[in-house]
C-alpha positions as CSV (number, residue, x, y, z in Angstrom):
1,X,-8.9,-8.0,34.0
2,X,-9.4,-4.8,32.1
3,X,-11.8,-4.6,29.2
4,X,-11.2,-1.8,26.6
5,X,-14.0,0.7,27.0
6,X,-17.0,1.2,24.6
7,X,-18.8,-1.9,23.5
8,X,-22.0,-1.0,21.6
9,X,-24.1,-3.6,20.0
10,X,-23.0,-4.4,16.4
11,X,-26.6,-4.1,15.3
12,X,-27.4,-0.9,17.2
13,X,-29.2,1.4,14.7
14,X,-28.2,5.0,14.4
15,X,-29.2,7.8,12.1
16,X,-27.3,8.6,8.9
17,X,-27.7,10.8,5.9
18,X,-27.4,8.1,3.3
19,X,-29.6,5.0,2.8
20,X,-27.0,2.3,2.8
21,X,-27.3,-0.7,0.5
22,X,-26.1,-3.4,2.9
23,X,-23.0,-4.4,0.9
24,X,-20.8,-3.5,3.9
25,X,-21.6,-4.2,7.6
26,X,-23.3,-1.3,9.3
27,X,-21.0,1.2,10.9
28,X,-18.8,4.2,10.2
29,X,-15.9,3.7,7.9
30,X,-12.4,5.3,8.1
31,X,-9.3,5.0,6.0
32,X,-6.0,5.9,7.7
33,X,-2.9,6.9,5.9
34,X,0.0,9.3,6.7
35,X,-0.5,11.8,3.9
36,X,-1.5,12.3,0.3
37,X,1.3,13.9,-1.6
38,X,1.0,15.4,-5.1
39,X,3.1,12.6,-6.7
40,X,1.6,9.7,-4.7
41,X,2.0,6.2,-5.9
42,X,0.0,3.0,-6.0
43,X,-0.6,2.6,-2.2
44,X,-2.3,5.9,-1.9
45,X,-4.1,5.4,-5.2
46,X,-5.6,2.1,-3.8
47,X,-6.7,3.8,-0.6
48,X,-8.5,6.6,-2.5
49,X,-10.1,4.3,-5.0
50,X,-11.2,1.8,-2.3
51,X,-12.7,4.6,-0.2
52,X,-14.6,5.9,-3.2
53,X,-15.7,2.4,-4.2
54,X,-17.1,1.8,-0.6
55,X,-19.0,5.1,-1.0
56,X,-20.4,4.3,-4.4
57,X,-21.2,0.6,-3.8
58,X,-22.8,1.0,-0.4
59,X,-24.0,4.7,-0.7
60,X,-22.2,5.8,2.4
61,X,-19.9,8.5,3.6
62,X,-16.2,7.5,4.0
63,X,-13.7,9.5,6.0
64,X,-10.0,9.5,5.0
65,X,-7.8,10.4,8.0
66,X,-4.3,11.8,7.6
67,X,-1.5,12.7,10.0
68,X,1.0,14.7,7.9
69,X,1.7,18.3,8.8
70,X,2.1,19.0,5.1
71,X,-1.7,18.8,4.6
72,X,-2.3,21.6,7.2
73,X,-2.3,24.3,4.5
74,X,-3.5,22.2,1.5
75,X,-7.1,21.8,0.3
76,X,-6.4,18.2,-0.9
77,X,-10.1,17.2,-0.6
78,X,-11.2,19.8,-3.1
79,X,-8.2,19.1,-5.3
80,X,-8.8,15.3,-5.4
81,X,-12.5,15.8,-6.0
82,X,-11.8,18.2,-8.9
83,X,-9.4,15.6,-10.4
84,X,-12.0,12.9,-10.1
85,X,-9.9,11.0,-7.5
86,X,-12.5,10.7,-4.8
87,X,-16.3,10.3,-4.7
88,X,-18.4,13.2,-3.4
89,X,-19.2,11.2,-0.3
90,X,-15.6,10.9,0.7
91,X,-14.2,13.4,3.1
92,X,-10.6,14.1,4.2
93,X,-9.6,14.9,7.7
94,X,-6.1,16.0,8.9
95,X,-5.2,16.0,12.5
96,X,-3.5,19.4,12.2
97,X,-6.4,21.0,10.4
98,X,-8.6,19.8,13.1
99,X,-6.5,20.8,16.1
100,X,-5.9,24.3,14.8
101,X,-9.6,24.8,14.0
102,X,-11.4,23.1,16.9
103,X,-12.7,25.4,19.6
104,X,-11.4,24.9,23.1
105,X,-14.4,22.9,24.2
106,X,-13.7,20.3,21.5
107,X,-9.9,20.3,22.2
108,X,-10.7,19.4,25.8
109,X,-12.1,16.1,24.5
110,X,-8.4,15.1,23.8
111,X,-7.4,12.8,26.7
112,X,-3.8,12.7,27.7
113,X,-1.8,9.7,28.8
114,X,0.7,11.5,31.0
115,X,0.3,13.3,34.4
116,X,0.2,17.0,33.8
117,X,3.5,18.8,34.1
118,X,2.7,22.5,34.4
119,X,6.3,23.5,34.0
120,X,5.7,23.0,30.2
121,X,4.3,26.5,30.1
122,X,7.7,27.9,30.9
123,X,9.4,25.9,28.1
124,X,7.3,27.5,25.3
125,X,9.4,29.2,22.7
126,X,9.1,32.9,21.9
127,X,7.2,33.4,18.7
128,X,9.5,35.0,16.1
129,X,7.2,35.4,13.1
130,X,3.8,34.6,11.6
131,X,4.5,30.9,10.7
132,X,2.4,28.4,12.5
133,X,5.5,26.5,13.7
134,X,8.5,27.5,15.9
135,X,11.6,25.3,16.2
136,X,14.4,24.9,18.6
137,X,17.3,22.9,17.1
138,X,20.8,21.7,18.0
139,X,23.9,22.6,16.1
140,X,23.3,19.7,13.7
141,X,19.8,21.1,12.9
142,X,18.1,18.2,14.8
143,X,14.7,19.2,16.2
144,X,14.7,19.6,20.0
145,X,11.4,21.3,20.3
146,X,8.5,22.1,18.0
147,X,5.7,24.6,19.1
148,X,2.6,25.0,16.9
149,X,0.1,27.8,16.8
150,X,-3.6,28.3,15.8
151,X,-4.1,30.3,12.6
152,X,-5.0,33.4,14.6
153,X,-1.7,33.2,16.5
154,X,-2.6,31.6,19.9
155,X,-0.5,28.7,21.2
156,X,-1.8,25.2,20.4
157,X,0.9,22.7,21.2
158,X,4.5,22.4,22.5
159,X,6.4,19.3,21.6
160,X,9.7,19.0,23.5
161,X,12.0,16.2,22.5
162,X,14.9,16.6,24.9
163,X,13.3,15.9,28.2
164,X,16.0,13.6,29.5
165,X,18.8,16.2,29.1
166,X,18.3,19.6,27.6
167,X,20.1,20.1,24.4
168,X,20.3,16.3,23.7
169,X,17.5,14.6,22.0
170,X,15.8,11.9,24.2
171,X,12.6,11.8,26.2
172,X,9.4,13.6,25.0
173,X,6.6,15.7,26.3
174,X,3.8,16.9,24.1
175,X,1.5,19.5,25.7
176,X,-1.8,20.7,24.3
177,X,-3.0,24.2,25.4
178,X,-6.3,26.0,25.3
179,X,-6.3,29.6,24.0
180,X,-5.5,30.9,27.5
181,X,-2.4,28.8,27.6
182,X,-3.8,26.4,30.1
183,X,-2.6,22.8,29.6
184,X,-5.4,20.6,28.5
185,X,-3.5,17.3,28.1
186,X,0.0,15.8,27.7
187,X,1.5,12.8,26.0
188,X,5.0,11.2,25.9
189,X,4.7,9.9,22.3
190,X,3.3,11.2,19.1
191,X,1.5,7.8,18.7
192,X,-0.5,8.5,21.9
193,X,-1.4,12.0,20.6
194,X,-2.6,10.6,17.3
195,X,-4.7,8.0,19.1
196,X,-6.4,10.6,21.3
197,X,-7.3,12.5,18.1
198,X,-8.8,9.3,16.6
199,X,-10.9,8.9,19.7
200,X,-12.4,12.3,19.2
201,X,-13.0,11.9,15.4
202,X,-14.3,8.3,15.6
203,X,-16.3,8.6,18.8
204,X,-18.1,5.5,20.2
205,X,-20.3,4.4,17.3
206,X,-19.4,1.0,15.7
207,X,-16.7,1.8,13.3
208,X,-14.2,0.2,10.9
209,X,-10.7,1.7,10.7
210,X,-8.6,0.5,7.8
211,X,-4.9,1.4,7.9
212,X,-3.3,1.6,4.5
213,X,0.4,2.4,5.2
214,X,3.0,0.5,7.1
215,X,3.9,3.6,9.0
216,X,0.3,4.3,10.0
217,X,0.0,0.6,11.0
218,X,2.9,1.1,13.4
219,X,1.1,4.0,15.0
220,X,-2.3,2.3,15.6
221,X,-1.5,-1.4,16.2
222,X,-2.4,-0.9,19.9
223,X,-5.4,1.3,19.2
224,X,-7.8,-1.1,20.6
225,X,-11.4,0.0,21.3
226,X,-14.4,-2.3,21.6
227,X,-16.3,-0.2,19.1
228,X,-13.6,-0.1,16.5
229,X,-12.7,-3.0,14.1
230,X,-9.0,-2.3,13.3
231,X,-7.7,-3.5,9.9
232,X,-4.2,-3.4,8.3
233,X,-3.8,-3.7,4.6
234,X,-0.5,-5.3,3.5
235,X,0.3,-3.7,0.2
236,X,3.7,-5.0,-0.5
237,X,6.4,-7.5,0.6
238,X,7.2,-7.5,4.3
239,X,10.8,-8.7,4.0
240,X,13.8,-6.5,3.4
241,X,15.2,-9.0,0.9
242,X,12.3,-10.8,-0.8
243,X,13.0,-14.2,-2.4
244,X,15.1,-15.7,0.3
245,X,12.3,-17.7,2.1
246,X,9.7,-16.5,4.6
247,X,11.8,-16.2,7.7
248,X,14.2,-13.4,6.7
249,X,14.7,-9.9,8.1
250,X,11.7,-7.7,8.0
251,X,11.6,-4.5,6.1
252,X,12.4,-1.7,8.6
253,X,9.3,0.2,7.7
254,X,7.1,-2.8,8.4
255,X,8.4,-4.4,11.5
256,X,6.4,-2.4,14.1
257,X,3.0,-3.5,12.8
258,X,4.1,-6.9,11.5
259,X,5.4,-7.9,15.0
260,X,2.0,-7.0,16.4
261,X,-0.3,-8.5,13.7
262,X,-2.5,-10.2,16.3
263,X,-3.3,-6.7,17.7
264,X,-5.4,-6.1,14.6
265,X,-8.9,-7.6,14.1
266,X,-8.2,-8.2,10.5
267,X,-5.1,-8.2,8.3
268,X,-5.6,-8.3,4.5
269,X,-3.1,-9.4,1.9
270,X,-3.6,-8.8,-1.8
271,X,-2.8,-12.4,-2.9
272,X,-3.3,-15.9,-1.6
273,X,0.4,-16.5,-1.9
274,X,1.4,-13.7,0.5
275,X,-1.3,-14.8,2.9
276,X,0.1,-18.4,2.8
277,X,3.7,-17.2,3.2
278,X,2.8,-15.0,6.2
279,X,0.9,-17.9,7.6
280,X,3.9,-20.2,7.3
281,X,5.8,-17.7,9.4
282,X,3.0,-17.9,12.0
283,X,2.8,-14.1,12.1
284,X,-0.9,-14.1,12.8
285,X,-3.4,-16.3,14.5
286,X,-5.9,-16.8,11.7
287,X,-6.6,-13.1,11.2
288,X,-5.2,-12.8,7.6
289,X,-7.6,-12.7,4.7
290,X,-7.0,-12.1,1.0
291,X,-8.7,-9.1,-0.5
292,X,-7.2,-8.0,-3.8
293,X,-6.9,-4.4,-4.9
294,X,-9.7,-3.1,-7.1
295,X,-9.2,-1.5,-10.5
296,X,-11.3,0.9,-12.4
297,X,-13.3,-0.4,-15.3
298,X,-11.4,1.5,-18.1
299,X,-13.7,0.1,-20.7
300,X,-11.0,-1.2,-22.9
301,X,-11.9,-2.0,-26.5
302,X,-10.1,-5.1,-27.8
303,X,-10.8,-4.2,-31.4
304,X,-9.6,-0.6,-31.3
305,X,-6.6,0.1,-33.6
306,X,-3.3,0.6,-31.8
307,X,0.2,1.0,-32.9
308,X,1.6,-2.4,-32.0
309,X,5.1,-1.0,-31.3
310,X,3.9,1.5,-28.8
311,X,4.3,0.6,-25.1
312,X,3.5,2.3,-21.8
313,X,4.8,1.9,-18.2
314,X,3.5,3.4,-15.0
315,X,6.2,3.3,-12.3
316,X,8.0,5.5,-9.9
317,X,11.6,6.1,-10.9
318,X,13.0,4.3,-7.8
319,X,15.3,1.3,-7.4
320,X,12.6,-1.3,-6.5
321,X,10.8,-0.6,-9.9
322,X,13.9,-1.4,-11.9
323,X,12.9,0.9,-14.8
324,X,16.4,0.5,-16.2
325,X,15.5,-3.1,-17.1
326,X,12.6,-1.8,-19.2
327,X,14.9,0.6,-21.0
328,X,17.5,-2.0,-21.7
329,X,14.8,-4.5,-22.9
330,X,13.5,-1.8,-25.3
331,X,17.0,-1.1,-26.6
332,X,17.6,-4.9,-27.2
333,X,14.2,-5.3,-28.9
334,X,14.7,-2.2,-31.1
335,X,17.7,-3.8,-32.6
336,X,15.4,-6.3,-34.2
337,X,12.2,-4.3,-34.6
338,X,12.9,-0.6,-35.2
339,X,10.1,1.8,-34.2
340,X,9.4,0.4,-30.7
341,X,8.6,3.2,-28.2
342,X,8.0,3.2,-24.5
343,X,6.4,6.0,-22.5
344,X,7.3,5.9,-18.8
345,X,4.9,7.7,-16.4
346,X,6.2,8.4,-12.9
347,X,8.8,10.4,-11.0
348,X,11.5,9.5,-8.6
349,X,15.1,9.9,-7.4
350,X,16.5,7.8,-10.3
351,X,15.5,10.2,-13.1
352,X,19.0,11.4,-13.7
353,X,20.5,8.0,-13.8
354,X,17.8,6.7,-16.1
355,X,18.1,9.7,-18.4
356,X,21.8,9.0,-18.7
357,X,21.1,5.4,-19.5
358,X,18.7,6.3,-22.3
359,X,21.4,8.6,-23.8
360,X,24.1,5.9,-23.3
361,X,22.0,3.2,-25.1
362,X,21.0,5.6,-27.9
363,X,17.3,5.1,-27.3
364,X,16.3,8.8,-26.8
365,X,13.8,8.4,-29.7
366,X,12.4,5.2,-28.3
367,X,12.0,5.8,-24.5
368,X,10.6,9.0,-23.0
369,X,10.3,9.8,-19.2
370,X,7.1,11.8,-18.9
371,X,7.3,12.3,-15.1
372,X,4.3,12.3,-12.8
373,X,1.3,12.6,-15.1
374,X,-2.3,12.9,-13.7
375,X,-4.5,10.3,-15.4
376,X,-1.5,8.4,-16.7
377,X,-3.5,5.2,-16.9
378,X,-5.4,6.6,-19.9
379,X,-2.3,6.0,-21.9
380,X,-3.1,2.3,-21.7
381,X,-6.0,2.9,-24.1
382,X,-3.7,3.9,-26.9
383,X,-0.7,1.6,-26.0
384,X,-0.4,-1.9,-27.3
385,X,1.7,-3.3,-24.4
386,X,2.9,-2.4,-20.9
387,X,5.9,-3.4,-18.9
388,X,6.5,-4.3,-15.3
389,X,10.0,-4.9,-14.0
390,X,9.7,-4.5,-10.2
391,X,11.8,-6.4,-7.7
392,X,8.6,-7.2,-5.8
393,X,5.0,-6.2,-5.6
394,X,2.0,-6.5,-3.3
395,X,-0.4,-6.7,-6.3
396,X,0.6,-4.5,-9.2
397,X,-2.2,-2.0,-9.9
398,X,-0.5,-1.0,-13.2
399,X,-1.1,-4.6,-14.5
400,X,-4.8,-4.5,-13.7
401,X,-5.2,-1.0,-15.2
402,X,-3.3,-2.1,-18.3
403,X,-5.5,-5.2,-18.8
404,X,-8.7,-3.2,-18.1
405,X,-7.8,-0.9,-21.0
406,X,-7.0,-3.8,-23.3
407,X,-3.3,-3.2,-23.2
408,X,-1.2,-6.4,-23.0
409,X,1.0,-6.6,-19.9
410,X,4.5,-8.1,-20.1
411,X,6.2,-8.4,-16.8
412,X,8.5,-10.2,-14.4
413,X,6.9,-13.1,-12.4
414,X,7.9,-11.5,-9.1
415,X,6.3,-12.0,-5.7
416,X,3.5,-11.1,-5.4
417,X,0.7,-10.6,-7.9
418,X,1.7,-11.0,-11.5
419,X,1.4,-14.7,-11.6
420,X,-2.0,-14.5,-9.8
421,X,-3.3,-12.2,-12.5
422,X,-1.6,-13.1,-15.8
423,X,-2.0,-16.4,-17.6
424,X,1.1,-16.5,-19.7
425,X,0.4,-16.4,-23.4
426,X,-3.4,-16.0,-22.7
427,X,-3.9,-12.5,-21.4
428,X,-0.3,-11.3,-21.1
429,X,3.3,-12.5,-20.7
430,X,5.3,-13.6,-17.7
431,X,9.1,-13.8,-17.9
432,X,11.7,-14.9,-15.3
433,X,12.5,-12.3,-12.7
434,X,15.4,-10.0,-13.6
435,X,15.9,-11.6,-17.1
436,X,16.2,-8.6,-19.4
437,X,16.8,-10.8,-22.5
438,X,13.6,-12.8,-21.8
439,X,11.8,-9.5,-21.4
440,X,13.0,-8.3,-24.7
441,X,12.2,-11.6,-26.4
442,X,8.6,-11.4,-25.0
443,X,8.2,-8.0,-26.5
444,X,9.3,-9.3,-29.9
445,X,7.0,-12.3,-29.5
446,X,4.1,-10.0,-29.0
447,X,5.0,-7.9,-32.0
448,X,5.1,-11.0,-34.2
449,X,1.7,-12.2,-33.2
450,X,-1.2,-12.2,-35.8
451,X,-3.7,-9.4,-35.3
452,X,-6.5,-11.9,-34.6
453,X,-4.5,-13.5,-31.8
454,X,-3.7,-10.1,-30.3
455,X,-7.4,-9.2,-30.3
456,X,-8.2,-12.4,-28.6
457,X,-5.5,-11.7,-26.0
458,X,-6.9,-8.3,-25.4
459,X,-10.4,-9.7,-24.8
460,X,-9.0,-12.2,-22.3
461,X,-7.1,-9.4,-20.6
462,X,-10.2,-7.2,-20.2
463,X,-12.2,-10.2,-19.0
464,X,-9.5,-11.0,-16.4
465,X,-9.4,-7.4,-15.2
466,X,-13.2,-7.5,-14.6
467,X,-12.6,-9.9,-11.7
468,X,-11.0,-7.0,-9.9
469,X,-13.6,-4.3,-10.7
470,X,-15.0,-2.5,-7.7
471,X,-18.3,-4.4,-7.3
472,X,-16.8,-7.8,-6.6
473,X,-14.0,-6.4,-4.5
474,X,-16.2,-4.3,-2.3
475,X,-18.4,-7.4,-1.9
476,X,-15.3,-9.3,-0.8
477,X,-14.6,-6.6,1.7
478,X,-18.1,-6.8,3.0
479,X,-17.7,-10.5,3.6
480,X,-14.4,-10.4,5.5
481,X,-15.5,-7.4,7.6
482,X,-18.8,-9.2,8.5
483,X,-16.7,-12.0,10.0
484,X,-15.4,-9.6,12.6
485,X,-17.0,-9.2,16.0
486,X,-17.4,-6.3,18.3
487,X,-16.9,-8.5,21.4
488,X,-15.0,-6.8,24.3
489,X,-11.3,-6.6,24.2
490,X,-9.5,-7.8,27.3
491,X,-6.1,-6.6,28.5
492,X,-4.6,-8.9,31.1
493,X,-3.0,-6.3,33.4
494,X,-1.4,-8.9,35.7
495,X,-0.1,-11.3,33.1
496,X,3.3,-12.8,34.1
497,X,5.5,-15.3,32.3
498,X,8.3,-17.0,34.2
499,X,10.9,-19.3,32.6
500,X,10.8,-22.8,34.1
501,X,13.5,-24.4,31.9
502,X,15.4,-23.6,28.7
503,X,17.8,-26.0,26.9
504,X,19.6,-26.0,23.6
505,X,20.6,-29.0,21.5
506,X,21.8,-29.1,17.9
507,X,18.4,-28.7,16.4
508,X,16.1,-26.8,18.8
509,X,15.7,-24.4,21.7
510,X,13.3,-26.1,24.2
511,X,11.5,-23.7,26.4
512,X,9.0,-24.2,29.2
513,X,7.3,-21.1,30.7
514,X,4.9,-20.8,33.6
515,X,2.1,-18.3,32.9
516,X,0.0,-16.5,35.6
517,X,-2.6,-13.8,35.5
518,X,-4.9,-15.2,32.9
519,X,-7.9,-14.5,35.2
520,X,-9.8,-17.5,34.1
521,X,-9.4,-16.9,30.3
522,X,-8.0,-19.8,28.3
523,X,-6.2,-18.4,25.2
524,X,-7.2,-19.6,21.8
525,X,-3.6,-19.6,20.6
526,X,-0.3,-19.2,22.3
527,X,3.2,-18.5,20.9
528,X,6.8,-17.9,21.9
529,X,8.1,-14.9,20.0
530,X,11.5,-13.2,19.7
531,X,12.8,-10.0,18.4
532,X,16.4,-8.9,17.7
533,X,17.8,-5.7,19.3
534,X,19.7,-4.9,16.2
535,X,18.4,-5.3,12.7
536,X,14.7,-6.1,12.1
537,X,14.4,-9.8,12.9
538,X,11.2,-11.1,14.4
539,X,9.6,-14.5,14.6
540,X,7.5,-16.8,16.6
541,X,6.4,-20.5,16.9
542,X,3.2,-22.0,18.2
543,X,3.4,-23.4,21.7
544,X,1.4,-26.0,23.7
545,X,-0.3,-24.9,26.9
546,X,-1.7,-27.2,29.6
547,X,-3.3,-24.4,31.7
548,X,-0.1,-23.7,33.6
549,X,3.0,-24.2,31.5
550,X,3.7,-23.1,28.0
551,X,6.1,-25.4,26.0
552,X,7.7,-24.7,22.6
553,X,10.6,-25.9,20.5
554,X,12.2,-23.2,18.4
555,X,14.3,-24.6,15.5
556,X,17.9,-23.4,15.7
557,X,17.7,-22.7,12.0
558,X,15.1,-19.9,12.7
559,X,17.7,-18.1,14.9
560,X,21.0,-18.9,13.2
561,X,20.1,-16.7,10.3
562,X,20.1,-13.7,12.6
563,X,23.4,-11.8,12.7
564,X,25.5,-11.8,15.9
565,X,23.7,-9.8,18.6
566,X,20.9,-10.1,21.1
567,X,17.3,-11.3,21.0
568,X,14.6,-11.1,23.5
569,X,11.8,-13.7,24.2
570,X,8.2,-13.2,25.0
571,X,4.9,-15.1,25.3
572,X,2.0,-14.1,23.0
573,X,-1.6,-15.0,23.9
574,X,-4.5,-14.6,21.5
575,X,-8.1,-14.9,22.6
576,X,-10.7,-13.6,20.2
577,X,-10.0,-9.9,19.6
578,X,-7.6,-9.8,22.6
579,X,-3.8,-10.0,22.2
580,X,-1.5,-9.9,25.2
581,X,2.2,-10.2,25.2
582,X,4.5,-10.7,28.2
583,X,8.2,-10.5,28.4
584,X,9.5,-13.8,29.9
585,X,11.2,-13.4,33.3
586,X,14.0,-15.8,34.2
587,X,16.9,-16.8,36.4
588,X,20.1,-18.3,35.1
589,X,19.4,-21.4,37.2
590,X,16.6,-22.2,34.8
591,X,18.9,-22.2,31.8
592,X,20.7,-25.6,31.6
593,X,22.6,-25.5,28.2
594,X,23.7,-23.3,25.4
595,X,25.3,-24.0,22.0
596,X,28.0,-22.7,19.7
597,X,25.3,-20.7,17.9
598,X,23.2,-19.4,20.8
599,X,23.9,-18.4,24.3
600,X,20.8,-18.1,26.6
601,X,21.0,-15.9,29.6
602,X,19.1,-13.7,32.1
603,X,19.4,-9.9,31.6
604,X,20.2,-7.6,34.5
605,X,16.5,-6.8,34.6
606,X,15.6,-10.5,35.1
607,X,14.4,-11.2,31.6
608,X,15.0,-14.2,29.3
609,X,17.2,-13.3,26.3
610,X,19.7,-14.9,24.0
611,X,23.0,-13.9,22.3
612,X,23.5,-15.0,18.7
613,X,27.2,-15.9,18.6
614,X,29.5,-15.0,15.7
615,X,30.9,-18.3,14.4
616,X,34.5,-17.9,13.0
């Protein structure tokens, strides 16, 4: 039994510069995201605003950690502070800023995960200029090696990506050097490098690390330290095609962390409905909590005069936002109520198509694409209504900002969020998903309302938005984080799962698996999980365990929706903060039946798998 190192007492006092208010549990707080671009969207906005709200509400320092190389030469902390995006107590860290500025004595705190290969020194590329990066690429411009340098020109790191066969991408070796070109440490994955950096930055004090992006979650799901409470925020729908039930294919950008949710101490969704849907799919063993996004108090005045026909929309110009629906709805409504205008604030790769649509519909005087506009939400103060036409949402921040400013939201009732926030006809309008005619009719219905009724609706919108202001939301964060424990994390190094029997009938796959190596630890929950080798299908079902044998029945319907191909089975065990997964070993003699949908078999490596058959 191996316990993850570092297990300080949760209540261990330590010195700090700020007298905290006790809203959040004591500890250090970190927000993790990949980068902060100049045209960032709602997910980054939420991360920045939550970090600043933590700082304000609990009078504490918050560190935002980033991994993108693009931030190496940017002063985003100063820029964001000058724009009023972050509180003075919020600091930004970037791995590449740190590594290129740290002295050798601090670089040596980076712990590698691979045995040192000193031949890496001979692979270093000749430096051809003053840039901090040198590349070696193949004929198709695919990176085969990337070497990085300190600002003063000494070698920092060599990342070779063709270790299996030179000239052909495959296999990796990342080498970190001191300023005398001695190898400090090596890693075989970027994920391992990032986690070593996190160890240095976070240290051993009790800490809370909140991952805000799916990509970042896929990099840290196995970052398990006794002293770090690891949290993943689910900002959006996890399925590639929302609306088809809760057991469909996962979004390719989400599968790595979603298939390892029990590795996190806490997973937060923005709505109860998404928490319930993920619970139905048994993706987590009771670790999911609802914590909505917060919104700024925009101090909307319900009585302030506004041009009733003037609308605003904050959305990236990308397919999932369906801005073309908003344009078509304005065109339809304008035929009955001339003078309607809509300002769209956001940028994206569909700008050209949307511009052409505006011209085609003849609404150039009615719809204007403003592009990315800092402080775009201020337009909600002077707009009478706002539109939301997304295919899906986690929890639409634009709706909350609109309501906070007293601007009436009109939107599709998509998963998730709008229906949780808007009471149709009371503080906004909900229309059927994808129904442009209904959207247009809702706009006209709003325009026809008496002014007294509109003012009452504005008051209700502002009141509803106040439920999401930072004080109550930070208090909610404090409550769910306080439920977490810093108990030791256990990795079962000798865990083994061996198939005893597998049968298939018309309804279920019946599986019995012997489990060894628990080292006296009875799991709180146990599951049989599976993952497809092609596509992004993942699922699991709860199993029964008598202390020796795990038994589960997988509905054939859960597997038959997977396209023809192969799936692999594992056993998942959850005990407190500990999550252990073991691939199921098998022999063909343990498999007694298959079906026309599924063929069970033992791989050449002795593991239990299945083949989804193509039914003609």
